[in-house]
Residue, then its C-alpha position, 0 to 999 in steps of 0.5 A: m625131563s621134569y617139563l615133560i612130565l609136567g606136560i604129562d601132567v597137564a594131559l592127564m588133567v585135560l582127560i578127566w574134563p570130558v569124563n566128567r562132563w559126560v557124566m554130569k550131562n548124564g544126571g551125575r552127582t557129585r557126591s556120589i562121583g566123589l564117593s567112587i573117585t575117592f574109592a578108586g583112589t583109595i585102591c589105586a594108591a594102595v597098590g602103588a604104595v605096595l608095589s614102590g615099598q611105601p608105608l600105607f600110614s605115616s604122621v604126615g600122610l595122616t595129618f595133611g591127607f586128612i586136611t586135604a581130604a576134608a577141605y576137598d569134600f566140604g569145599f569142591c564136592m559140596i560148597i563149589f558145586y552149590c555155587l554152580k547151581i546158584g551163581p555165575s560158572g565163570a566167576t565160580a571156577t575162577i575164585n576156586n582156581f585162586g587157590f593156587m596162590f596158597p602153594v605158591i605163597i607157602g612154599i616162597i615163605a616157608f620152602s624157598d631154601g633162599k632161592s626167590p621167583s625170578l622176575f619172569a616167574v613173577l610176571g608169569i604168575v601175574s599173567v595166570v591171575v589176570s587170565l583167570i580173572l578174564m576167565a570170569f567173564n567169558k560167558t557161554a550160552g545158557d549161563t544167566k544165573a547171577a552173582s548174589a550176596k549168598w553165592f558170594k558169601w559161600m563162594l569165599l568159603g569155598a576158595l578158602l576150603s580149595g586154598i587150604s587143600l592145595g596148601s596142605q597138599f603141598i606141606a606133604t610133598q616137602l615134608t615126605p617127598e619120598n612117599p606120594y603113594t603113602f599121601a595119596f592113600s591117606c587123603n583118599l581113604l579119608a575123603f572116602l569116610i567123610l563122604v560116606a558119613v555124609t551120604l549117610i546123613m543126607k540118605d543119598s542113595r548109592p552111586r550109579k553105574a555111569e558115577m562109578i565109571a566116571g569116578s573110577i577113572t578121575g580117582s585113577i588119574n589123580v593118584i597118578s596126578t599126585a605121583m607126578l606132583f611130588y616128582l615135579l615140586q623136588n625139581i621145579p618150584g612150586f610157584v612155577v607148578y602150580p600156576v601151570i597145573m591149574s591154568a593150562p587145563v583150563i586154557i586147553m579147555l576152553v579152546v576145545g570146548h569153543y571148536i569141538y562142543k560148540e561152546k563159543m567164547n567172547r573176547f574175554g575168553w580169548a584174551a584169558c587164553i592169550i594171556g594164560v599162554l603168555g604167562l606159560v611162557l615167561f615160566n619157561i624163560 
């Protein structure tokens, strides 16, 4: 049952991709999309908390929700998207995805209950890491931006914040596994308030219709995914869950992009997919 839910969680993340692709091709602005995502997420999480009898606020939810929210807003919504504008998209996505190592390491050190990863799990993690590195060399048509010292410095900060966001989320799942909607509510509410403040300072215009539609879909799916993640991490080790949810959607997107959107992969892209699938198989041995 747990692995079925893990598969559904991966499918939900893949579902978000064409929505975000659509809105970005229609002039979507990352901060405006983030506002819509976190607003919808706040509403959905509040409904989930009320229906399930979970509190809207808790010390753990507020503490780790704030850390996750701040790292997400400044790391992903601002820095990562800025890096995509000034540097290579493949390398940017790859370095950002390495944030999954934070919860993996935290889980092994602090929440392992004496259980260490099996040899196959270690090989699976290594395969995912190699797959992500290879993805950085998968050049698509039109991606001509080169890495620079400026891009690299911002990218390192973005990757650090990505890891902090995922690590903070993981700690919350371990401390209060029974309250996923409490955490989701605090995280989305605080992320929304931070983005409102940034929007006012930057004098951005309010979200457009396409941004609100895409944000509402993504925000709702994010809350469902968070609830699934809290359940999964009670039944499957974090050193399995995080590599899978970070790599499987990307592999599927690459293949779908190749055949449906005609975003042709080179040999590095195909090698990344093959090695990534091998890693996913190793996790199940």
